[in-house]
Backbone as a chain_set.jsonl record, in Angstrom:
{"seq": "MKKQIQIIRGEQIVKSLENTSRQYLVGRLSRPQELDYIEDDKLEIGITSYDEYISESPHYHTQAYEYQFIVKGMTEYIDVETGEVYTFKQGDFYVTPPGIKYAQRSQPGTEIFFVKTPPGNDKQVIETTDEIKEWLQGGK", "coords": {"N": [[0.999, -0.972, 0.25], [0.692, 2.18, -0.805], [2.125, 4.821, 0.616], [0.477, 8.02, 1.407], [-0.237, 11.555, 1.606], [-3.241, 12.764, 3.548], [-5.789, 14.523, 3.079], [-8.005, 16.843, 4.376], [-10.087, 19.134, 3.202], [-10.669, 22.727, 4.151], [-12.958, 23.904, 3.256], [-14.717, 21.519, 3.044], [-14.899, 21.026, 5.835], [-16.008, 23.45, 6.941], [-18.424, 23.159, 5.641], [-19.211, 20.827, 6.919], [-19.604, 21.226, 9.43], [-22.217, 22.927, 9.271], [-24.372, 21.45, 9.723], [-23.912, 19.974, 12.103], [-22.664, 20.419, 15.505], [-20.195, 19.455, 16.389], [-17.592, 18.096, 14.791], [-15.826, 15.383, 13.93], [-12.182, 14.929, 13.059], [-10.284, 13.137, 13.005], [-9.792, 9.827, 13.966], [-11.197, 6.566, 15.236], [-14.089, 5.944, 14.715], [-17.07, 5.165, 15.937], [-19.48, 6.293, 15.683], [-21.31, 7.694, 12.771], [-20.211, 10.278, 10.893], [-20.55, 13.661, 9.385], [-18.392, 14.221, 7.638], [-15.85, 12.674, 5.717], [-13.557, 11.148, 7.778], [-10.048, 11.036, 8.778], [-8.658, 7.838, 9.326], [-7.673, 6.472, 12.551], [-6.283, 5.073, 15.281], [-4.98, 5.851, 17.729], [-5.634, 8.407, 18.725], [-8.028, 10.75, 18.95], [-9.276, 13.552, 16.994], [-10.918, 16.553, 16.57], [-13.266, 19.146, 15.907], [-15.425, 21.616, 17.776], [-18.117, 23.529, 17.256], [-20.194, 26.311, 18.121], [-23.064, 27.667, 17.338], [-24.951, 29.011, 18.973], [-25.815, 29.627, 22.709], [-24.468, 27.143, 24.598], [-24.58, 24.37, 26.95], [-22.755, 22.034, 28.887], [-23.399, 19.131, 30.564], [-22.522, 17.906, 33.718], [-19.827, 15.861, 33.856], [-17.06, 13.441, 33.756], [-14.202, 12.01, 32.593], [-12.69, 8.545, 32.351], [-10.267, 7.887, 31.539], [-9.258, 9.457, 29.225], [-7.196, 12.393, 28.038], [-7.906, 15.624, 27.127], [-7.407, 17.712, 24.986], [-7.153, 21.265, 24.342], [-7.674, 23.843, 22.155], [-8.618, 27.484, 21.528], [-10.321, 28.524, 19.028], [-12.076, 30.571, 18.506], [-14.132, 32.944, 20.528], [-15.743, 32.095, 23.456], [-15.414, 29.867, 26.461], [-16.414, 28.214, 29.399], [-15.374, 26.608, 32.151], [-16.598, 24.405, 35.049], [-15.239, 23.302, 37.93], [-16.704, 20.812, 39.462], [-16.37, 19.709, 42.111], [-14.715, 21.451, 43.432], [-15.519, 24.074, 43.014], [-14.233, 25.931, 41.621], [-14.085, 28.135, 38.828], [-12.996, 28.037, 35.347], [-11.967, 30.168, 32.923], [-11.694, 30.38, 29.381], [-10.594, 31.887, 26.477], [-10.369, 33.342, 23.103], [-7.447, 32.029, 21.521], [-6.457, 30.73, 23.715], [-5.092, 27.742, 25.146], [-5.623, 24.51, 26.79], [-5.863, 21.616, 28.801], [-7.682, 18.979, 30.047], [-7.784, 16.565, 32.347], [-8.266, 13.215, 33.037], [-10.244, 12.081, 35.223], [-11.18, 14.516, 36.431], [-13.859, 16.216, 37.509], [-16.372, 18.115, 35.861], [-18.339, 20.74, 34.456], [-19.634, 22.401, 31.663], [-19.881, 25.599, 29.822], [-20.673, 27.566, 26.969], [-20.13, 30.166, 24.799], [-22.085, 31.709, 22.062], [-21.097, 31.574, 18.837], [-18.633, 30.21, 19.57], [-15.611, 28.31, 18.762], [-13.735, 25.395, 19.218], [-10.917, 23.487, 18.884], [-9.878, 20.379, 19.343], [-7.872, 17.586, 20.819], [-8.286, 14.174, 21.51], [-7.114, 11.725, 23.836], [-6.095, 8.666, 25.383], [-8.115, 7.463, 22.687], [-11.919, 6.873, 22.188], [-15.034, 6.433, 23.684], [-15.312, 7.372, 26.893], [-16.459, 8.7, 28.843], [-18.057, 9.708, 31.598], [-21.343, 10.533, 32.809], [-22.321, 12.706, 35.75], [-24.069, 12.943, 38.683], [-26.434, 16.311, 38.416], [-26.163, 18.855, 40.42], [-28.276, 21.467, 42.062], [-26.999, 24.104, 42.302], [-24.871, 23.685, 40.256], [-26.973, 23.63, 38.292], [-27.935, 25.968, 38.026], [-25.464, 27.389, 37.707], [-25.143, 26.621, 35.24], [-27.017, 27.737, 33.457], [-26.357, 30.089, 34.084], [-24.89, 31.396, 32.314], [-25.729, 32.293, 29.988]], "CA": [[-0.08, 0.006, 0.082], [1.509, 3.452, -0.939], [1.695, 5.93, 1.38], [0.252, 9.44, 0.815], [-0.659, 12.52, 2.799], [-4.286, 12.625, 3.695], [-6.303, 15.849, 3.253], [-9.649, 17.2, 4.438], [-10.006, 20.637, 2.765], [-11.083, 23.568, 5.134], [-14.474, 24.128, 2.861], [-15.529, 20.544, 3.886], [-14.857, 20.949, 7.399], [-16.911, 24.454, 7.172], [-19.762, 22.717, 5.546], [-19.825, 20.084, 7.592], [-20.248, 22.089, 10.678], [-23.634, 23.43, 9.302], [-25.158, 20.561, 10.274], [-23.542, 19.838, 13.328], [-21.784, 21.438, 16.468], [-18.991, 18.694, 16.781], [-17.0, 17.335, 13.768], [-14.369, 14.613, 14.185], [-11.357, 14.809, 11.766], [-9.278, 12.017, 13.02], [-10.253, 8.708, 14.914], [-11.582, 5.331, 14.873], [-15.202, 6.493, 15.417], [-18.251, 4.352, 15.753], [-20.84, 6.977, 15.03], [-21.223, 8.325, 11.624], [-19.98, 11.831, 10.764], [-20.804, 14.382, 8.357], [-17.208, 14.375, 7.112], [-14.875, 11.469, 5.765], [-12.421, 11.502, 8.393], [-8.976, 10.259, 8.71], [-8.69, 6.887, 10.453], [-6.388, 6.47, 13.481], [-6.709, 4.309, 16.601], [-4.295, 6.323, 18.367], [-6.16, 9.586, 19.202], [-9.093, 11.454, 18.289], [-9.23, 15.185, 16.629], [-12.022, 17.054, 16.177], [-13.591, 20.62, 16.121], [-16.773, 22.119, 17.887], [-18.395, 25.039, 16.711], [-21.299, 26.439, 18.819], [-23.509, 29.182, 16.802], [-25.816, 29.512, 19.964], [-25.051, 29.162, 23.588], [-24.712, 25.576, 24.991], [-23.881, 24.127, 28.122], [-22.66, 20.426, 28.92], [-23.905, 18.477, 31.977], [-21.293, 17.342, 34.439], [-19.194, 14.666, 33.623], [-15.747, 13.227, 33.711], [-13.456, 11.224, 31.544], [-12.039, 7.918, 33.023], [-8.915, 7.521, 30.896], [-8.787, 10.521, 28.369], [-6.88, 13.513, 28.441], [-8.643, 16.448, 26.461], [-6.333, 18.913, 24.841], [-8.296, 22.009, 23.704], [-7.229, 25.257, 21.61], [-9.873, 27.831, 21.781], [-10.263, 29.244, 18.043], [-12.772, 31.971, 18.677], [-15.215, 32.766, 21.318], [-15.094, 31.83, 25.042], [-16.158, 28.882, 27.04], [-16.063, 28.245, 31.006], [-15.572, 25.115, 32.881], [-16.862, 24.615, 36.757], [-14.798, 21.892, 38.867], [-17.803, 20.56, 40.342], [-15.992, 19.322, 43.444], [-13.954, 22.668, 44.513], [-16.422, 25.285, 42.574], [-13.349, 26.818, 40.561], [-14.129, 28.289, 37.3], [-12.014, 28.316, 34.586], [-12.601, 30.855, 31.617], [-10.977, 30.146, 28.178], [-10.847, 32.876, 25.502], [-9.617, 33.01, 22.046], [-6.02, 31.869, 21.709], [-6.177, 29.918, 24.989], [-4.875, 26.291, 25.156], [-5.702, 23.844, 28.072], [-5.959, 20.276, 28.865], [-8.537, 18.369, 30.767], [-7.084, 15.273, 32.598], [-8.911, 12.342, 33.209], [-10.815, 12.021, 36.525], [-11.541, 15.969, 36.644], [-15.241, 16.543, 37.189], [-16.641, 19.302, 35.476], [-19.581, 21.068, 33.688], [-19.217, 23.58, 30.647], [-20.962, 26.3, 28.908], [-19.942, 27.908, 25.823], [-20.901, 31.45, 24.16], [-22.649, 31.816, 20.798], [-19.692, 31.664, 17.969], [-17.312, 29.566, 20.107], [-14.989, 27.437, 18.036], [-12.768, 24.627, 20.139], [-10.195, 22.483, 18.294], [-9.601, 19.526, 20.284], [-7.06, 16.312, 20.627], [-8.266, 13.426, 22.896], [-6.172, 10.738, 23.662], [-6.645, 7.803, 24.471], [-9.625, 7.414, 21.9], [-13.144, 5.997, 22.896], [-16.019, 7.064, 24.589], [-14.984, 7.067, 28.352], [-17.403, 9.657, 29.286], [-19.057, 9.292, 32.662], [-21.921, 11.65, 33.239], [-22.533, 12.812, 37.09], [-25.44, 14.063, 38.92], [-26.262, 17.702, 38.202], [-26.744, 19.868, 41.536], [-29.068, 22.642, 41.992], [-25.566, 25.096, 42.132], [-24.549, 23.365, 39.324], [-27.872, 24.083, 37.093], [-28.119, 27.521, 37.992], [-24.351, 27.947, 36.737], [-25.08, 26.443, 33.751], [-28.069, 28.694, 33.16], [-26.114, 31.786, 33.978], [-24.059, 31.934, 31.184], [-26.935, 33.119, 28.443]], "C": [[0.823, 1.307, 0.062], [1.151, 4.241, 0.027], [1.453, 7.243, 1.12], [-0.303, 10.438, 2.217], [-2.173, 12.57, 2.629], [-4.648, 13.777, 3.922], [-7.835, 15.919, 3.424], [-9.654, 18.84, 4.315], [-11.059, 21.729, 3.797], [-12.659, 23.699, 4.447], [-15.143, 22.97, 2.879], [-15.566, 20.7, 5.128], [-16.039, 22.292, 7.822], [-18.386, 23.785, 6.757], [-20.386, 21.741, 6.309], [-20.327, 20.555, 9.135], [-21.346, 22.545, 10.54], [-24.599, 22.617, 9.64], [-25.094, 19.643, 11.834], [-22.528, 20.603, 14.143], [-20.401, 20.522, 16.655], [-18.722, 17.641, 15.636], [-15.61, 16.676, 14.046], [-13.341, 14.693, 12.841], [-10.569, 13.559, 11.611], [-9.991, 10.964, 14.32], [-10.576, 7.426, 14.688], [-13.09, 5.236, 15.409], [-16.435, 5.334, 14.998], [-19.388, 4.996, 15.16], [-20.703, 7.723, 13.865], [-21.36, 9.715, 11.845], [-20.18, 12.112, 9.37], [-19.583, 14.206, 7.477], [-16.558, 12.818, 6.992], [-13.672, 11.629, 6.689], [-11.22, 10.376, 8.311], [-8.887, 9.151, 9.859], [-7.565, 6.65, 11.197], [-6.837, 5.837, 14.945], [-5.908, 4.895, 17.656], [-4.775, 7.512, 19.228], [-7.645, 10.005, 18.298], [-8.984, 13.301, 18.125], [-10.434, 15.731, 16.234], [-12.056, 18.984, 16.347], [-15.278, 20.842, 16.795], [-17.002, 23.316, 17.527], [-20.038, 25.372, 17.092], [-21.831, 28.131, 17.939], [-24.786, 29.898, 18.055], [-25.201, 29.105, 21.56], [-25.352, 28.059, 23.854], [-24.031, 25.074, 26.191], [-23.869, 22.573, 28.188], [-22.69, 19.926, 30.313], [-22.672, 18.012, 32.428], [-21.005, 16.235, 34.16], [-17.56, 14.805, 33.776], [-15.288, 11.962, 32.908], [-12.464, 10.085, 32.455], [-10.495, 7.482, 32.577], [-8.315, 8.876, 30.028], [-8.321, 11.728, 28.569], [-7.412, 14.305, 27.194], [-7.591, 17.506, 26.358], [-7.093, 19.941, 23.619], [-7.638, 23.35, 23.377], [-8.6, 25.915, 21.189], [-9.603, 29.034, 20.362], [-10.778, 30.386, 17.911], [-13.894, 31.74, 19.649], [-14.784, 32.465, 22.856], [-16.179, 30.742, 25.503], [-15.741, 28.95, 28.568], [-16.306, 26.555, 31.445], [-15.887, 25.316, 34.508], [-16.11, 23.28, 37.052], [-15.871, 21.582, 39.772], [-17.639, 19.991, 41.8], [-15.308, 20.569, 44.286], [-14.842, 23.885, 44.097], [-15.622, 26.274, 41.707], [-14.126, 27.111, 39.514], [-12.953, 28.765, 36.568], [-12.636, 28.82, 33.255], [-11.603, 30.713, 30.65], [-11.489, 31.202, 27.296], [-9.993, 32.389, 24.171], [-8.195, 32.852, 22.077], [-5.522, 30.903, 22.79], [-6.153, 28.196, 24.684], [-4.935, 25.736, 26.475], [-5.945, 22.267, 27.806], [-6.67, 19.686, 30.133], [-8.156, 16.961, 31.141], [-8.199, 14.235, 32.862], [-9.453, 12.371, 34.92], [-11.593, 13.495, 36.901], [-13.068, 15.615, 36.482], [-15.648, 17.792, 36.895], [-17.733, 19.469, 34.367], [-18.812, 22.038, 32.522], [-20.242, 24.283, 30.141], [-20.053, 27.103, 28.212], [-21.052, 29.054, 25.101], [-21.088, 30.955, 22.834], [-21.33, 32.191, 19.997], [-18.396, 31.076, 18.817], [-16.854, 28.525, 19.128], [-13.916, 26.817, 18.836], [-12.187, 23.725, 18.891], [-9.677, 21.73, 19.507], [-8.694, 18.301, 19.923], [-7.438, 15.513, 21.645], [-7.434, 12.04, 22.671], [-6.084, 10.048, 25.166], [-8.075, 7.908, 24.007], [-10.547, 6.574, 22.628], [-13.862, 7.023, 23.497], [-16.014, 6.554, 26.083], [-15.841, 7.977, 29.092], [-18.3, 9.218, 30.428], [-19.902, 10.642, 33.224], [-22.318, 11.476, 35.065], [-23.845, 13.447, 37.029], [-25.517, 15.314, 38.95], [-26.771, 18.106, 39.851], [-27.23, 21.034, 41.286], [-28.152, 23.861, 41.695], [-25.387, 25.076, 40.652], [-25.728, 23.655, 37.721], [-27.874, 25.507, 36.944], [-26.788, 28.383, 37.648], [-24.484, 27.908, 35.391], [-25.808, 27.233, 32.974], [-27.487, 30.14, 33.021], [-25.366, 32.353, 32.794], [-24.575, 32.505, 29.907], [-26.819, 34.786, 28.694]], "O": [[1.671, 1.431, 0.946], [-0.031, 4.4, 0.33], [2.369, 7.763, 0.482], [-0.628, 10.126, 3.362], [-2.511, 12.407, 1.456], [-4.09, 14.365, 4.849], [-8.683, 15.266, 2.816], [-9.285, 19.617, 5.196], [-12.192, 21.348, 4.09], [-13.582, 23.57, 5.252], [-16.353, 23.143, 2.729], [-16.668, 20.383, 5.576], [-16.795, 22.195, 8.788], [-19.363, 23.902, 7.497], [-21.6, 21.618, 6.473], [-21.326, 20.172, 9.743], [-21.89, 22.752, 11.625], [-25.719, 23.076, 9.864], [-25.929, 18.946, 12.411], [-21.671, 21.315, 13.62], [-19.473, 21.145, 17.171], [-19.368, 16.603, 15.486], [-14.559, 17.259, 14.312], [-13.783, 14.514, 11.706], [-10.239, 13.016, 10.557], [-10.556, 11.353, 15.342], [-10.086, 7.063, 13.619], [-13.341, 4.555, 16.404], [-16.578, 4.81, 13.894], [-20.14, 4.478, 14.334], [-19.809, 8.565, 13.954], [-22.156, 10.306, 12.575], [-20.082, 11.336, 8.42], [-19.925, 13.998, 6.313], [-16.675, 11.953, 7.86], [-12.751, 12.319, 6.252], [-11.336, 9.214, 7.923], [-9.004, 9.418, 11.055], [-6.474, 6.602, 10.629], [-7.797, 6.296, 15.564], [-6.166, 4.365, 18.737], [-4.352, 7.614, 20.379], [-8.074, 9.552, 17.237], [-8.672, 14.089, 19.018], [-10.985, 15.099, 15.332], [-11.201, 19.774, 16.745], [-16.224, 20.241, 16.287], [-16.108, 24.161, 17.476], [-20.97, 24.826, 16.503], [-21.271, 29.227, 17.922], [-25.329, 30.999, 17.972], [-24.226, 28.358, 21.643], [-26.462, 27.675, 23.485], [-22.864, 25.414, 26.381], [-24.756, 21.893, 27.673], [-21.927, 20.409, 31.15], [-21.784, 17.722, 31.627], [-21.916, 15.408, 34.172], [-16.921, 15.852, 33.882], [-16.048, 11.027, 32.658], [-11.58, 10.54, 33.181], [-9.734, 6.82, 33.282], [-7.152, 9.266, 30.134], [-9.002, 12.375, 29.364], [-7.384, 13.664, 26.143], [-7.021, 18.063, 27.297], [-7.466, 19.635, 22.486], [-7.073, 23.959, 24.286], [-9.522, 25.286, 20.67], [-8.953, 30.074, 20.47], [-10.185, 31.278, 17.304], [-14.528, 30.686, 19.704], [-13.646, 32.605, 23.304], [-17.355, 30.661, 25.146], [-14.815, 29.678, 28.926], [-17.126, 25.693, 31.129], [-15.452, 26.289, 35.124], [-16.391, 22.26, 36.423], [-15.894, 22.137, 40.871], [-18.597, 19.83, 42.557], [-15.342, 20.665, 45.513], [-14.885, 24.779, 44.942], [-16.14, 27.246, 41.159], [-14.961, 26.254, 39.226], [-12.133, 29.603, 36.942], [-13.501, 28.234, 32.605], [-10.472, 30.942, 31.078], [-12.693, 31.458, 27.298], [-9.218, 31.435, 24.106], [-7.639, 33.69, 22.787], [-4.409, 30.377, 22.78], [-7.042, 27.566, 24.111], [-4.361, 26.358, 27.369], [-6.186, 21.812, 26.688], [-6.188, 19.95, 31.234], [-8.204, 16.13, 30.233], [-9.293, 14.799, 32.858], [-8.648, 12.836, 35.727], [-12.568, 13.481, 37.651], [-13.502, 14.906, 35.574], [-15.297, 18.676, 37.677], [-18.006, 18.597, 33.542], [-17.615, 22.324, 32.547], [-21.365, 23.804, 29.984], [-18.916, 27.365, 28.603], [-22.263, 28.942, 24.909], [-20.462, 29.988, 22.402], [-20.558, 33.033, 20.456], [-17.266, 31.535, 18.648], [-17.741, 27.826, 18.638], [-13.064, 27.613, 19.229], [-12.948, 23.308, 18.017], [-9.156, 22.272, 20.482], [-8.718, 17.95, 18.744], [-7.082, 15.873, 22.767], [-7.195, 11.467, 21.608], [-6.005, 10.813, 26.126], [-9.017, 8.314, 24.687], [-10.214, 5.747, 23.477], [-13.49, 8.163, 23.773], [-16.591, 5.527, 26.441], [-15.755, 7.775, 30.303], [-19.219, 8.425, 30.221], [-19.395, 11.559, 33.87], [-22.549, 10.385, 35.587], [-24.489, 14.06, 36.178], [-24.58, 15.788, 39.592], [-27.766, 17.565, 40.334], [-26.755, 21.716, 40.378], [-28.547, 24.642, 40.828], [-25.619, 26.022, 39.9], [-25.396, 23.811, 36.546], [-27.82, 26.114, 35.874], [-26.787, 29.586, 37.388], [-24.137, 28.738, 34.551], [-25.402, 27.505, 31.844], [-27.842, 31.049, 32.271], [-25.289, 33.53, 32.441], [-23.935, 33.054, 29.009], [-27.415, 35.565, 27.951]]}, "num_chains": 1, "name": "protein.A"}
């Protein structure tokens, strides 16, 4: 088999994000994607793009590290165990390690490039307290 450079063109990525808020570019994925992605079993790479305010319920990952770069916009995380809030804006880079329990809220127009390793769905949803529900609603 001849080795070659694999390409996903920018216009293909932009078009795929018209129909979904999260598009994977690399991985060994079990769910169908809008885009033909690059197969790889070592990691997952993708983009999230939020046209409107969105929040993500509290959860943690058992194994995965998620490395994230804010392309534009703003997102906030709250550590549900300590209550510490982290704010990330355009140009910021950060990692969420396995085991940290957090909730997330993102402002409209936010785009995040992410790398997740090891790959796979290891997300564990946890119970939402009234305080966290209130925090999730407070970002609108």
